[in-house]
C-alpha positions as CSV (number, residue, x, y, z in Angstrom):
1,M,-7.5,-14.9,-40.5
2,A,-7.0,-13.6,-44.1
3,G,-3.3,-13.1,-43.4
4,L,-2.8,-16.8,-42.4
5,Y,-4.7,-18.0,-45.4
6,G,-2.7,-15.7,-47.6
7,Y,0.4,-17.2,-46.0
8,T,-0.8,-20.7,-47.0
9,L,-1.5,-19.7,-50.6
10,V,1.8,-17.9,-51.0
11,Y,3.8,-20.9,-49.8
12,S,1.6,-23.6,-51.5
13,F,2.1,-21.9,-54.9
14,M,5.8,-21.1,-54.3
15,P,6.8,-23.2,-57.4
16,V,4.6,-21.0,-59.6
17,W,6.0,-17.8,-58.2
18,F,9.6,-19.0,-58.6
19,G,8.8,-20.1,-62.1
20,I,7.4,-16.7,-63.0
21,L,10.4,-14.9,-61.4
22,A,12.9,-17.2,-63.1
23,G,11.1,-16.6,-66.5
24,V,11.2,-12.8,-65.9
25,G,14.8,-12.9,-64.6
26,F,16.3,-15.0,-67.4
27,L,14.2,-13.5,-70.2
28,Y,13.7,-16.7,-72.1
29,K,13.4,-16.5,-75.8
30,K,10.2,-18.5,-75.6
31,P,7.4,-16.3,-74.1
32,F,5.9,-17.3,-70.7
33,S,2.7,-19.3,-71.0
34,W,0.3,-20.3,-68.3
35,L,-0.5,-23.4,-70.5
36,D,2.9,-24.8,-69.6
37,F,1.6,-25.3,-66.0
38,V,-1.5,-27.0,-67.4
39,I,0.3,-29.3,-69.9
40,H,2.7,-30.6,-67.3
41,G,0.0,-31.1,-64.6
42,E,1.4,-28.7,-62.1
43,L,-2.0,-27.2,-61.3
44,L,-3.3,-30.6,-60.5
45,I,-0.5,-31.5,-58.2
46,Y,-0.9,-28.1,-56.4
47,S,-4.5,-28.9,-56.0
48,A,-3.8,-32.3,-54.5
49,S,-1.2,-30.9,-52.1
50,L,-3.4,-28.0,-51.0
51,L,-6.2,-30.5,-50.3
52,A,-3.9,-32.8,-48.4
53,A,-3.0,-30.0,-46.0
54,S,-6.8,-29.2,-45.7
55,T,-7.5,-32.8,-44.8
56,R,-5.0,-32.5,-41.9
57,L,-6.9,-29.5,-40.6
58,I,-10.2,-31.4,-40.8
59,S,-8.9,-34.6,-39.1
60,K,-7.0,-33.0,-36.2
61,D,-8.6,-32.8,-32.8
62,V,-8.1,-29.6,-30.9
63,N,-8.5,-29.1,-27.1
64,T,-11.5,-26.7,-27.5
65,G,-14.2,-29.4,-27.1
66,R,-15.5,-28.4,-30.5
67,P,-15.2,-31.0,-33.3
68,F,-14.8,-30.0,-37.0
69,V,-18.3,-29.5,-38.4
70,H,-19.4,-32.4,-40.7
71,R,-15.9,-33.9,-40.5
72,Q,-16.8,-37.1,-42.4
73,W,-18.3,-35.2,-45.4
74,F,-15.4,-32.7,-45.6
75,T,-12.9,-35.6,-45.4
76,L,-14.8,-37.5,-48.1
77,V,-14.9,-34.5,-50.5
78,S,-11.3,-33.7,-49.8
79,M,-10.1,-37.2,-50.6
80,A,-12.3,-37.5,-53.7
81,I,-10.9,-34.3,-55.2
82,T,-7.3,-35.3,-54.1
83,V,-7.7,-38.7,-55.8
84,L,-9.1,-37.0,-59.0
85,A,-6.2,-34.5,-59.1
86,A,-3.5,-37.0,-58.3
87,G,-4.9,-39.5,-60.8
88,F,-5.0,-37.1,-63.6
89,Y,-1.5,-35.9,-62.7
90,A,-0.3,-39.5,-62.7
91,M,-1.9,-40.1,-66.2
92,I,-0.1,-37.1,-67.6
93,K,3.2,-38.2,-66.3
94,V,2.8,-41.8,-67.6
95,L,1.8,-40.4,-71.0
96,S,5.0,-38.3,-71.0
97,F,7.2,-41.3,-70.2
98,L,6.0,-43.5,-73.1
99,E,8.4,-44.2,-75.9
100,N,6.1,-42.4,-78.3
101,P,4.5,-39.9,-76.0
102,A,0.8,-39.5,-76.6
103,P,-0.2,-35.9,-77.3
104,V,-1.9,-34.3,-74.4
105,R,-5.2,-32.6,-75.2
106,V,-4.8,-29.1,-73.7
107,A,-8.6,-28.4,-73.8
108,V,-9.3,-31.4,-71.6
109,L,-6.5,-30.5,-69.2
110,L,-7.8,-27.0,-69.0
111,W,-11.3,-28.2,-68.2
112,V,-10.0,-30.5,-65.5
113,S,-7.0,-28.5,-64.1
114,V,-8.5,-25.0,-63.7
115,P,-11.8,-26.0,-62.1
116,T,-10.1,-28.6,-59.8
117,L,-7.6,-25.9,-58.6
118,T,-10.4,-23.4,-58.1
119,V,-12.5,-25.8,-56.1
120,S,-9.5,-26.8,-54.1
121,V,-8.6,-23.2,-53.2
122,L,-12.2,-22.4,-52.2
123,F,-12.5,-25.7,-50.3
124,S,-9.3,-25.0,-48.5
125,F,-10.4,-21.5,-47.6
126,L,-13.7,-23.0,-46.2
127,V,-11.8,-25.6,-44.2
128,F,-9.4,-23.0,-42.9
129,A,-12.2,-20.7,-41.8
130,F,-14.0,-23.5,-40.0
131,D,-10.8,-24.6,-38.3
132,Q,-10.1,-21.0,-37.1
133,Y,-13.6,-20.7,-35.8
134,R,-13.4,-23.9,-33.7
135,C,-9.9,-23.0,-32.4
136,A,-10.9,-19.4,-31.5
137,N,-14.2,-20.3,-29.9
138,P,-13.6,-23.0,-27.3
139,I,-16.5,-24.7,-25.5
140,N,-16.1,-24.7,-21.7
141,V,-16.3,-28.5,-21.5
142,A,-16.6,-28.6,-17.7
143,A,-19.5,-26.1,-17.6
144,K,-21.2,-27.9,-20.4
145,A,-20.9,-31.3,-18.7
146,K,-22.2,-29.7,-15.4
147,Q,-25.2,-28.2,-17.3
148,E,-26.0,-31.6,-18.9
149,Q,-25.7,-33.3,-15.6
150,D,-28.1,-30.8,-13.9
151,E,-30.6,-31.2,-16.7
152,L,-30.5,-35.0,-16.4
153,S,-30.9,-34.8,-12.6
154,Q,-34.0,-32.6,-13.1
155,Q,-35.5,-35.1,-15.6
156,I,-34.9,-38.0,-13.2
157,D,-36.5,-36.0,-10.4
158,R,-39.6,-35.3,-12.6
159,L,-39.8,-39.0,-13.4
160,E,-39.6,-40.0,-9.8
161,E,-42.3,-37.4,-8.9
162,G,-44.5,-38.8,-11.7
163,E,-44.1,-42.4,-10.4
164,A,-44.9,-41.3,-6.8
165,D,-48.1,-39.6,-8.0
166,A,-49.1,-42.7,-10.0
167,G,-48.6,-44.9,-6.9
168,R,-51.0,-43.0,-4.6
C-alpha cells in the first residue's frame, strides 16, 4: 500500500521534482527558493489536483459490496478544500495578469499554501487507505443477503407464533 501511495506522490509532484532537477542541472545564477513555488501558486494547484484524484477514489463504486465509508462527508471535505485551493490559485493568477500587478503577500500565501497542501496530502493518504481496505476486503454479497433473508424469516416465524398464541 505504501508503494502505491508513494507512486501517487511522486507522479503528482512531478513538476516540483523536474523544477529542482532543472535548477540543479542548469545551475541558475539565482539560487533555488521554495518560495517561488508559493508565490506562483504551484503548491495550491498541486493540492487541488491531488484532491481531485482523491475525490475520484471516493466516488467510484467497486464490485466488493463495500461502499466508501462516510462517502458524503469525504466528498464534501474534498470539494471544499479543492475550491479553496483553486480559488486562491485563480486569485494569484488574476493578480499577476493585471496591468500593474498587485504585490503578493508571501506570508499570507505561506499560511494558506503550506497547510492546504499538508492537509491535502494527509487527506489523500486517508482516502487511499480506505479505498485499499474496501477493495482488498470484499463482502460476500450473496452470503450476506442469504443471512439477512434467514434472519427475516425467523422474525416472521416468531411473529406468526406470537399471533397464534394470542388467538387461543
